[in-house]
N, C-alpha and C positions, 0 to 999 in steps of 0.2 A: 503799811503801818502809818498811823497818824500821830501827830504831836499838836498840842495847842499852846497859845501864848495867853497868859493872863497877868496883868500887872496894874499898878496904880495909875490914876489919872495923869499925875505928874511924877517925873522920875529925875534923877540926877544923871543927866547925859554926860558921858565921857568917852574918850577914846578907848579906855580899858573896858568899859562896858560893852561897847561896839565890838571890840576885839574878842571878848569872851563869848558874846552872843554869836558871832560869826563862827568861832571854833566849835561851839555847842551845836549849831545847826549842821555844820559839816560832818561832825561826828554822828549825829543822828541819821543824816542821809546816808552815811557809810554803814550804818546799822540797819538800813532798809526802810527808813521813814521816807515816804513819797508824798505825803499830804500834810499840810500845815493849815490849821484852823485858826481863824482870827475873829475876834469880836470887834468892838470899835471904841471910840472916845477915850483912848488912853495913849499917852506918849509911848508907853512900852509897846503897845500894838503897832504904832506907827513906825517905831525903830525896828521892830521885828519884821514888819512887812517890808521895809526898805532893804533890809539885809537879805531876806528870803528872795526878794526880787532881783538883787544884784547877783545872788548865787544861781538863779535860773540860767544865767548865761553859761555857767560851769555845768550845772545839772538840769538840763532843759525838761527833764521828766518830772520834776517836782511840781506839785500843784498848791495854789494858794486858794483857800475856801473861806469865804465870808459867811459867818453864821449870824444871821439877822435876829435881833432881839425885838424888832418891830417891822411893821410892814409885811404882814402875812402874805399878802398878794401884791406883786409889783407889776407895773406896766412895762412895755418894751423899752421905753425911754430910759427908765431906771435900770432895767436889766442890761441894757447896752452900756450904760455908764459904768456899772459895776464890772462888766466883762472886760473893760480896759485895765482893770487892776487885779481881778481875780479870774481863776479858770472856772470857778463855780460858786454859787451862793444857794443858801436854803434857809427856810424858817421852820425850826423844829416843831413837830406837831404838839409836843408837850408844852409849848408857849402859848397856844391858842387862848387860854384863860388866865395867863400869868399876871396880867395888870402891871402895877408898879414894879413888882419883882421880876420882870421879864429878863432883865440882864442877869440876875442870879440863876434863874432856871436856864438861860442860854449858856452860862458858864458851866452848869452842871452837865448840860448836854455835850459840851466840848470836852469836858473831862471824862465823861462816860465813853466817848468814842476814841480817846486818845490812849496810847500806850505810854507816852511821855508827856508831862505837863511842865511847860517852862514858865516859870513865875519871875516876877520882880516884886517880891513881897518883903516889906519892912513891917515888923510886928508893932512898931510904934507910930505908924502912919495913921493919923486921924482915928485913933482908938482901935479897938479889936473888932469893930463891926463893919469895916469897910467891905465893899463887894470883893476885893481881892482876899481879904482875910476869910470871908465866908467860903470862897472857892478853894483857898488853900487848905482849910480845915476839911473841906469835902473831899479833896483829892487824897489827904492822908487817910480818912475813913475808907475810901474806895481802894486803898492800897495802890495807888498809882506811883509810877517812877517820877519823882519830882525834882526838878533842877531849879533852884532858886538863885537867881543872878544878882540879888541885892548885894551891893558891895559896901 
């Protein structure tokens, strides 16, 4: 099973958020989630990656997958760089002609693949048209299991 992380570019980091996120990830691993999908460029992604990486010591079978929203083709140098942080990376075919909306389409891809969508979504963050808001509404429409960690 797979789960994805989607959140705002900036978040209110706290020990409470880190603790809740860690407990959430452990609970998902105990439910059978083995693969965690990450985008990029948000503090929530970074925090989630840090915690999943720490938990790999306890659960070495879990995988971190970086879903690229740009760079359809990557060279060995970049692939080697990514392999230091992720077990896998890919560029979704549906992003080939996405243009400026590539991150939105990438988030849709992650939501489609995931049984669980872990969000850090504040509905008053920069209006209702942020990338996270668009993804959150999409996950609702797709009837995904949503875990919103905005405190």
